[in-house]
C-alpha positions in Angstrom: 0.0 0.0 0.0 1.4 3.4 -1.0 1.5 6.2 1.5 -1.4 8.3 0.1 -3.7 5.3 0.3 -2.7 4.6 3.8 -3.3 8.2 4.8 -6.9 8.1 3.6 -7.6 4.9 5.7 -6.1 6.6 8.8 -8.4 9.6 8.2 -11.5 7.4 8.3 -10.7 5.5 11.5 -13.2 5.7 14.3 -12.6 7.7 17.4 -12.0 6.1 20.8 -14.2 6.2 23.9 -11.7 8.2 25.9 -14.1 10.9 27.1 -16.9 8.4 27.9 -14.7 6.1 29.9 -12.9 8.9 31.7 -16.1 10.5 32.9 -17.6 7.2 34.0 -14.4 6.1 35.8 -14.4 9.4 37.6 -18.0 8.9 38.8 -17.1 5.3 39.9 -14.1 6.6 41.8 -16.3 9.0 43.9 -18.9 6.2 44.5 -16.0 4.0 45.7 -14.6 6.6 48.0 -17.9 7.5 49.8 -18.6 3.7 50.2 -15.1 2.9 51.4 -14.9 0.2 48.7 -11.3 0.5 47.6 -11.3 -2.0 44.6 -11.6 0.1 41.5 -7.8 0.5 40.9 -7.5 -3.3 40.8 -10.1 -3.7 38.0 -8.6 -4.5 34.6 -11.4 -6.3 32.6 -15.0 -5.9 31.7 -16.4 -8.6 34.0 -14.7 -7.2 37.1 -15.8 -3.7 36.1 -19.5 -4.7 35.8 -19.2 -6.4 39.3 -17.7 -3.2 40.7 -20.5 -1.1 39.2 -23.0 -3.4 40.9 -21.2 -3.0 44.2 -21.6 0.8 44.3 -25.1 1.0 42.8 -26.5 2.6 46.0 -24.4 5.7 45.3 -24.3 5.6 41.5 -26.9 7.3 39.4 -27.7 6.3 35.8 -26.4 2.7 36.3 -28.1 1.4 33.2 -26.6 4.0 30.9 -23.2 3.5 32.5 -23.2 -0.2 31.8 -24.3 0.3 28.2 -21.4 2.7 27.5 -18.7 0.6 29.1 -19.9 -2.5 27.2 -19.7 -0.4 24.0 -16.0 0.5 24.6 -14.5 -2.4 26.5 -14.5 -5.9 25.0 -12.6 -7.9 27.7 -9.3 -7.0 29.1 -8.5 -3.3 29.4 -6.1 -1.9 26.9 -3.1 0.1 28.1 -4.9 3.3 27.1 -8.0 2.3 29.1 -5.8 1.5 32.1 -4.2 5.0 31.8 -7.7 6.6 31.6 -8.8 4.7 34.8 -5.6 5.8 36.7 -6.2 9.5 35.8 -9.9 9.4 36.6 -9.4 7.5 39.9 -6.9 10.1 41.2 -9.1 12.9 40.0 -12.2 11.5 41.6 -10.7 11.1 45.0 -9.2 14.6 45.0 -12.4 16.1 43.8 -14.7 14.5 46.3 -12.3 15.5 49.2 -12.4 19.1 47.9 -16.2 19.0 47.7 -16.5 17.6 51.2 -14.1 20.2 52.6 -15.8 23.0 50.8 -19.2 22.0 52.1 -17.9 20.8 55.5 -19.6 17.5 55.1 -18.8 13.8 55.6 -18.9 10.8 53.2 -22.4 9.8 54.2 -23.6 13.3 53.2 -22.8 12.5 49.6 -25.9 10.8 48.3 -25.3 10.2 44.6 -22.7 10.7 41.8 -23.4 10.2 38.1 -21.9 10.7 34.7 -24.0 13.2 32.6 -25.3 11.5 29.5 -26.6 13.3 26.4 -27.2 17.0 26.0 -29.1 19.6 27.9 -32.5 21.1 27.2 -31.0 23.2 24.5 -29.8 20.2 22.6 -26.1 21.1 23.2 -23.6 19.6 25.6 -23.9 21.2 29.0 -20.9 22.1 31.2 -21.3 19.2 33.6 -19.5 16.0 32.7 -20.4 14.5 36.1 -22.7 15.5 38.9 -22.4 15.0 42.7 -25.4 15.4 45.0 -24.8 16.2 48.6 -27.0 16.8 51.7 -26.6 20.1 53.4 -28.6 22.0 56.1 -30.8 23.7 53.5 -31.5 20.4 51.6 -29.9 18.7 48.7 -27.4 20.5 46.5 -25.9 19.3 43.2 -22.4 20.1 42.2 -21.5 20.2 38.5 -18.1 18.9 37.6 -16.2 19.7 34.3 -13.7 17.0 33.9 -10.6 17.0 31.6 -8.4 14.0 30.8 -4.7 14.7 31.2 -3.4 18.2 31.3 -6.7 19.9 30.7 -7.2 23.2 29.1 -9.9 25.6 27.8 -9.0 25.1 24.2 -12.1 24.6 22.1 -13.1 28.3 22.0 -14.6 30.2 19.1 -12.0 32.4 17.4 -15.0 34.5 16.2 -16.1 35.3 19.8 -12.5 35.8 20.9 -12.0 38.4 18.2 -15.3 40.1 18.9 -14.9 40.6 22.6 -11.1 40.9 22.9 -10.3 42.9 19.8 -13.7 44.4 18.8 -13.5 42.6 15.4 -16.4 40.9 13.8 -15.7 38.2 11.3 -18.1 36.2 9.2 -16.2 32.9 9.0 -12.7 31.9 10.0 -9.8 34.2 10.7 -7.7 32.9 7.7 -10.8 33.5 5.5 -10.8 37.2 6.6 -7.1 37.7 6.5 -7.0 36.2 3.0 -9.3 39.1 1.8 -6.4 41.5 2.4 -3.6 41.9 -0.1 -0.9 41.1 2.5 -2.8 38.1 3.9 -3.4 36.6 0.4 0.3 36.9 -0.4 1.4 35.3 2.9 -1.1 32.4 2.8 -0.5 31.6 -0.9 3.3 31.7 -0.6 3.2 29.3 2.4 0.8 27.0 0.5 2.9 27.0 -2.6 6.0 26.0 -0.7 4.1 23.2 1.1 2.6 21.7 -2.0 5.9 21.9 -3.9 7.7 19.9 -1.2 4.9 17.3 -1.0 5.0 16.9 -4.7 8.7 15.9 -4.6 7.8 12.8 -2.5 7.2 9.4 -4.0 3.6 9.1 -5.1 1.9 6.0 -6.6 -0.3 8.1 -8.8 1.3 11.3 -10.0 -2.1 12.4 -11.5 -3.3 13.2 -8.0 -0.7 15.9 -7.5 -1.8 19.5 -7.5 -0.2 22.4 -9.2 2.2 24.0 -6.7 1.0 27.4 -7.7 -2.7 26.8 -6.8 -4.1 29.6 -4.6 -5.6 29.0 -1.2 -9.2 29.6 -2.3 -9.0 27.0 -5.0 -7.2 24.5 -2.8 -10.1 24.7 -0.3 -12.4 23.6 -3.1 -10.5 20.4 -3.8 -11.9 17.1 -2.6 -11.4 16.2 1.1 -9.5 13.1 0.0 -6.9 15.1 -1.9 -6.4 17.6 0.9 -6.1 14.8 3.5 -3.3 13.2 1.4 -1.4 16.5 1.4 -2.1 16.9 5.1 -0.8 13.4 5.9 2.4 13.7 4.0 3.5 16.5 6.4 4.8 13.9 8.9 7.0 12.4 6.3 8.8 15.6 5.3 12.4 16.0 6.3 13.3 17.9 9.5 15.0 20.7 7.5 12.0 21.0 5.1 9.6 21.3 8.1 11.8 24.0 9.6 11.7 26.1 6.4 7.9 25.5 6.1 7.2 26.5 9.7 9.3 29.7 9.2 7.2 30.4 6.1 4.1 30.2 8.3 5.4 33.1 10.3 4.4 35.3 7.4 0.8 34.2 8.0 1.2 35.2 11.7 2.6 38.6 10.6 -0.5 39.0 8.4 -2.8 38.1 11.4 -1.0 40.7 13.5 -1.6 43.3 10.8 -5.3 42.3 10.6 -5.8 42.5 14.4 -3.9 45.7 14.9 -5.1 47.9 12.0 -6.5 50.4 14.5 -10.0 50.4 12.9 -11.7 48.3 15.6 -13.4 49.8 18.7 -11.7 49.4 22.0 -13.3 46.6 24.0 -15.6 47.6 26.9 -15.9 46.2 30.4 -19.0 44.4 29.2 -16.9 42.8 26.4 -14.3 41.6 28.9 -16.9 40.3 31.3 -18.7 38.4 28.5 -15.5 37.0 27.2 -14.3 35.7 30.6 -17.7 34.1 31.2 -17.4 32.4 27.9 -13.8 31.4 28.3 -14.4 29.7 31.7 -17.8 28.4 30.6 -19.5 30.1 33.5 -23.0 29.1 34.3 -25.5 31.9 35.0 -25.8 31.8 38.8 -23.9 28.7 40.0 -20.3 27.8 40.2 -18.9 24.5 39.0 -15.9 22.4 39.9 -13.2 22.1 37.2 -10.9 19.0 37.5 -7.9 18.2 35.3 -4.5 16.5 35.3 -5.7 13.6 37.5 -6.9 16.0 40.2 -3.7 18.1 40.3 -5.7 21.0 38.8 -9.0 21.7 40.6 -10.9 24.9 41.3 -14.4 26.2 41.6 -15.2 28.3 38.5 -17.3 31.5 39.2 -20.8 32.1 37.8 -21.6 34.8 35.3 -23.3 36.8 38.1 -20.1 36.6 40.3 -17.9 37.7 37.4 -20.1 40.7 36.7 -19.5 41.9 40.3 -15.8 42.6 39.5 -13.8 44.8 37.2 -12.3 42.7 34.5 -9.2 43.7 32.4 -7.3 41.6 29.9 -3.7 42.2 28.9 -2.5 40.7 25.6 1.1 39.7 25.7 3.5 38.6 22.9 4.5 34.9 23.2 7.5 33.1 21.6 6.2 31.5 18.4 6.9 27.8 17.9 5.5 25.3 15.5 4.1 28.0 13.2 1.0 28.7 15.4 -0.3 32.2 16.2 0.2 32.5 19.9 -0.5 35.2 22.6 -0.5 35.0 26.4 -3.5 36.6 28.3 -3.2 38.0 31.8 -6.8 38.4 33.1 -7.0 41.0 35.9 -9.8 40.9 38.4 -10.0 44.1 40.4 -6.5 44.9 39.4 -4.8 41.6 40.2 -3.8 38.9 37.7 -6.1 36.0 38.7 -6.2 34.0 35.5 -3.5 33.3 32.9 -4.5 31.7 29.6 -3.1 31.6 26.1 -4.3 32.1 22.5 -3.1 29.4 20.1 -4.6 29.7 16.6 -3.6 26.8 14.3 -5.0 24.1 12.0 -6.5 21.6 14.3 -7.1 18.9 11.7 -3.8 19.2 9.8 -2.0 21.5 7.4 -4.4 23.5 5.3 -7.4 21.6 6.4 -10.2 24.1 7.1 -9.5 27.4 8.9 -7.6 28.0 12.1 -9.1 26.8 15.4 -8.2 27.9 18.9 -6.2 25.2 20.7 -4.9 26.8 23.9 -2.6 24.8 26.2 -2.4 27.1 29.2 -4.9 27.8 32.0 -3.9 28.9 35.5 -6.2 30.4 38.0 -5.6 31.8 41.5 -7.7 29.4 43.6 -7.5 31.8 46.6 -9.4 34.5 45.0 -12.8 35.1 46.6 -15.4 35.6 43.8 
């Protein structure tokens, strides 16, 4: 099989159940902790997992849905990836429930139920909660929403359109590259980078030279080519030499320069306090009047995120700072000040999420730090 054929097969492979299993294992870890049943970290196959689920059924909500999903993703013995998912979720679940109990000043028997959230909310879109924990307090039952991230965790899937609207006062119809390409400097930068990329891919060994594109094709025309052809060109990137990749990534800096020119042309209105408040609420996925617990990195990153109402009670300022560019992405650091102090640090990272020249740029941030001591 030649490389371009292999790349097409890879593109069509099904995704894994990482998110499903991570959120279920997290719920099971909390159910285990409040029951004192310390067996989950020993489970390594479907049969034992189903037995464990039955053993914590008094504290586990949505048991039927939970079993259906684990049966869909686990055949028999756990894969190494599934074991890693369990390890991360188990650590995160224990740390999270301890943080919840300390925050509410309650004991294990005050935690009445934990469940993974299945499906979408009333609006038909995925809600912020991945898991929910119900506790008994003096005023009655309270439910804590948990936003769970596997591994490092980050607030990365943000809309570039909304970021530009509220951070820069720029309204765009589609993607940022689409807008930048409308300028003379943007068109030149994007086309020159594409031309170099295609010319280098064309030098590689193809089974069918008739599939090769003209290395002078412009960006607008390239985007109209079939997904199969564009996926082949995307896939060949990993097979370029190190020196060629270095030159290519340097050429992408011209695209970053064009983005800088587009964002800093001085024609856009200065963002208002309402803009910053709206953007921060969006970035941290704030719910209207309730906070939620954010958990990532196996529980090493945890904090209660403020509600929209809490954010509105403070003065929000956002400083945009230059960041060393690596990998050809467009990057900026953000210092988010609350009442004058830097409370949150995030980054902007605009890049192709699905591979070189596939679609427009997406935001794929890798940094999120929040001062947990701040009293919202």
